[in-house]
C-alpha positions in Angstrom: 10.0 1.1 12.8 7.9 -0.2 15.5 4.9 -2.3 14.8 2.4 0.6 15.3 -0.6 0.5 13.0 -0.8 3.4 10.6 -4.2 5.1 10.6 -6.2 5.3 7.4 -7.4 8.9 8.0 -4.6 10.5 6.1 -1.2 11.9 6.3 -1.9 13.9 9.6 -2.1 10.9 12.0 1.0 9.5 10.1 2.8 12.6 10.9 1.7 12.6 14.6 2.9 8.9 14.7 6.3 10.1 13.4 6.5 12.9 15.9 6.5 15.6 13.3 3.1 17.3 13.6 3.4 21.0 14.5 2.3 22.2 18.1 1.9 25.8 18.9 4.8 26.9 20.9 4.1 30.7 21.2 4.3 32.4 24.7 1.9 35.1 23.6 4.7 37.4 22.7 5.8 35.4 19.7 3.6 35.3 16.5 2.8 31.8 15.3 5.8 29.8 16.6 5.5 26.1 16.4 7.5 23.1 17.6 7.4 19.4 16.7 5.5 16.9 18.7 8.0 15.3 21.1 5.9 12.0 21.1 5.5 9.5 18.4 7.9 6.7 17.1 11.6 7.7 17.7 12.8 5.5 15.0 10.5 7.0 12.4 11.5 10.6 13.5 15.1 9.6 13.3 14.7 8.3 9.8 12.9 11.5 8.8 15.7 13.6 10.3 18.4 11.6 8.2 16.4 12.2 5.1 16.0 15.8 5.7 19.8 16.2 6.4 20.7 14.3 3.3 18.5 16.5 1.2 19.7 19.7 2.9 23.2 18.9 1.8 22.7 17.3 -1.6 19.4 18.1 -3.3 19.4 21.4 -5.3 15.5 21.9 -4.8 15.9 21.6 -1.1 19.0 23.8 -1.0 16.9 26.4 -2.9 14.1 26.1 -0.3 16.6 26.3 2.6 18.0 29.5 1.2 14.6 31.0 0.7 13.6 30.2 4.1 16.8 31.6 5.6 16.1 34.9 3.7 12.6 34.8 5.5 14.5 34.7 8.8 14.1 31.1 9.7 16.7 29.3 11.6 18.0 25.7 10.8 15.7 24.1 13.4 12.6 25.8 12.0 13.6 24.9 8.4 14.2 21.2 9.5 10.7 21.1 11.2 9.1 22.2 7.9 11.1 19.8 5.8 10.4 16.8 8.2 6.6 17.5 7.9 6.9 17.7 4.1 9.0 14.4 4.0 6.3 12.7 6.2 3.6 13.7 3.8 5.8 12.2 1.0 6.5 9.0 2.7 2.8 8.5 3.7 2.0 8.6 0.0 4.4 5.6 -0.6 3.4 3.5 2.4 -0.3 4.0 2.3 -2.1 1.3 0.4 -6.0 1.1 -0.1 -7.2 -2.3 0.7 
């Protein structure tokens, strides 16, 4: 990962740094669609992608989540977007040290 300083404001700046913060992508005809931020650290984003792929194929809890979201009408890209945001929050808890 690059030598970018992690903000101490919380998990939201960390998600923005990793490129997984949601950005509204609706055209006015769609209701509440989002996409991921294209900016941020590509290596961090790639690491989150690999974590999500591994969880989707092997973790029973994540498989249940994916099945539930598919029943709601979400496609794989939308499900991965949600999971990447969740994983970013989880990783922030482990790397953030109060000094």
